N, C-alpha and C positions, 0 to 999 in steps of 0.2 A: 706257731709252726705246724706244718703238716707234712706228711710224707706221701709222695705219689710214686707208684710203681707202674710202669708201662710194660706189660707182658705181651709178647707176640707169639702166638701159637701158629705153627705152620704144619700142614699135612698135605695129603693128596686126595683127589676125588671128593672135594668138599668136606673132608673130615674135620677141619678146624671149625667150620660153620655148624656142623652137626654136633660137635662138642659144646659150643656155646649155646646152641638150641637146647640140648639136653640139660645143661646147667640151669637154664631158665625154666624149662617145663618141669623139671624134677623138684623145683623149689629151692635148690641149693644156693643159687645166686641170691634169692630173697633172704635166705637164712644168713648169708654173709653180710648183706646190706643191713640186717637187723642187729649185727654184732656191735657191742659197745665200742665206739671209736672209729667205726667205718664211716667215711665221708662220701665215698663214691665207689661204685662197682658197675662198670658199663662196658659192653662189648661193641666193637666197631669192625667193619670190613673195609680195608683199603681199596679204593676204586681201581687201582692198577694191579692189585694182587689178591684175587678172590680165594686163593689157597691159604691166606693168612687172616687171622682174627687178632685184633688189638684189644687187650683188656686194660682199661684205665682203672686202677685200684688205688684209692686214696684213704689214708688213715690219719687219725689225730696225732699219734706219736708211735715210737718204736714199741712201747709196751702193748699197745693195741695190736700191732702186727704180730708180736710174739705170742699173744693170747690166741690170735687167729691161727697161727702156725701150729699151735699145740691142740687145736680143736679137732674133733672127729671129722669135720668137713674136709680136712686136708687129705684124709684117706680116700674120701669120695672123689675129690678132684684128681688125685694121683691115679686112681682106678680108671677114671674117664679119659685121662691123658693117654694111658696105656691102651685102652679100648680103641681109641681113634689114632693111635700111633703118632702122636704129635711131638714136635720138637719146639723148643722155646728159646727166646732171648729175653733179657730183662734189662730195664733201665730204671734207675732210682733217682728221684729228685726230692730235695728238701726245700720247702718254701722259705723265703726270707721275710715274709710278713710285711714287707715294705710296700707291696703293691706295685702298680705300674708307675713309671715316671710320667711327668707331664708330657714329655715328648712321645712316649709310648702310648699314652692315653689318646693322643690325637688320631691314632690309627684304629681305635676301637669304636665301633658303631653300636650305640645302645638303643 
């Protein structure tokens, strides 16, 4: 099992992209990637919405997320969200570990 959280950061004047860039250049994103239980931490910009940044954040389990939320990095993230005046939406997904069905796999090009 793994848990994937999709966070959408939205701002104005490119602030969401500036936030993601500062997370990367400050080393904060790399520190999160190095946390025990982190499986993925990547930022993306939707092609039709340049004022939004999507963060795909995946964790081994809820315990790993809880440890991350208790870490000092959360204060850094919160401060940067305030600095760039960002608003957020979140979606949470839990993997079923079953993988793709044979039918679904036919649509995946390896």
